[in-house]
Structure formats: C-alpha cells, structure tokens
C-alpha positions, 0 to 999 in steps of 0.5 A, spaced: 239 108 161 243 107 167 249 103 168 246 096 165 251 090 165 251 087 158 251 080 157 257 076 154 258 070 150 260 065 155 260 059 150 258 056 143 255 051 138 259 049 132 257 045 126 261 039 123 265 044 119 267 048 125 262 054 124 259 057 130 251 056 130 249 058 137 251 062 143 250 062 151 250 068 154 253 070 161 245 070 163 244 063 161 240 065 155 241 061 149 241 064 142 241 061 135 246 065 130 241 070 127 238 071 134 245 073 137 246 077 130 240 081 132 242 082 140 249 084 137 246 089 133 242 092 138 248 093 143 246 088 148 252 084 147 259 086 150 265 084 147 263 083 140 261 086 133 258 084 126 262 085 120 260 084 113 263 078 109 265 077 102 259 074 101 255 080 103 252 077 110 253 079 116 257 075 121 259 076 129 266 076 131 270 078 137 272 085 138 280 086 137 283 086 143 290 083 142 288 077 146 286 070 142 284 067 149 277 070 148 276 069 141 269 066 140 273 060 137 276 059 144 270 059 148 268 053 151 262 048 147 255 047 150 250 042 148 
C-alpha cells in the first residue's frame, strides 16, 4: 500500500443548530456528512473516527488527543 498521506478535515460547514453538515479535506475535496462518514469508515481520513450515538446512528468525531484546538468544532468554517 505504500506510505500514502491520508487526508485530513481542514474546514467545516454547520447548520443553524451548530451541527456539522459538510467537510473540506486537505486536498480540497468537499464532502457532505454521509460522504465524509464513508471516507472515515474506509480509513481515508486521518485524525477522526466514527462512534455510535445513543440514537444508534454513526457520527464523526476527532480522535481524542487532549488538544481541544483540533476538535472538529474548532475548524474554520467554509461556504
């Protein structure tokens, strides 16, 4: 497989409730939430993982590393 650099999320879109709805990757791709979940599940995005919420749905979250500045909610927004 080689040493391929995985993409990272570098910016986010949020809805009026503050929920994440889309992501921009380090390569410039824009993914809606479902596309992003597929990419995370496939292991293509570094620094994030999926977890199952109380409602049984899968959600994207940043890997716990003790650094709040790189949480997904802290990423810059894009239009």
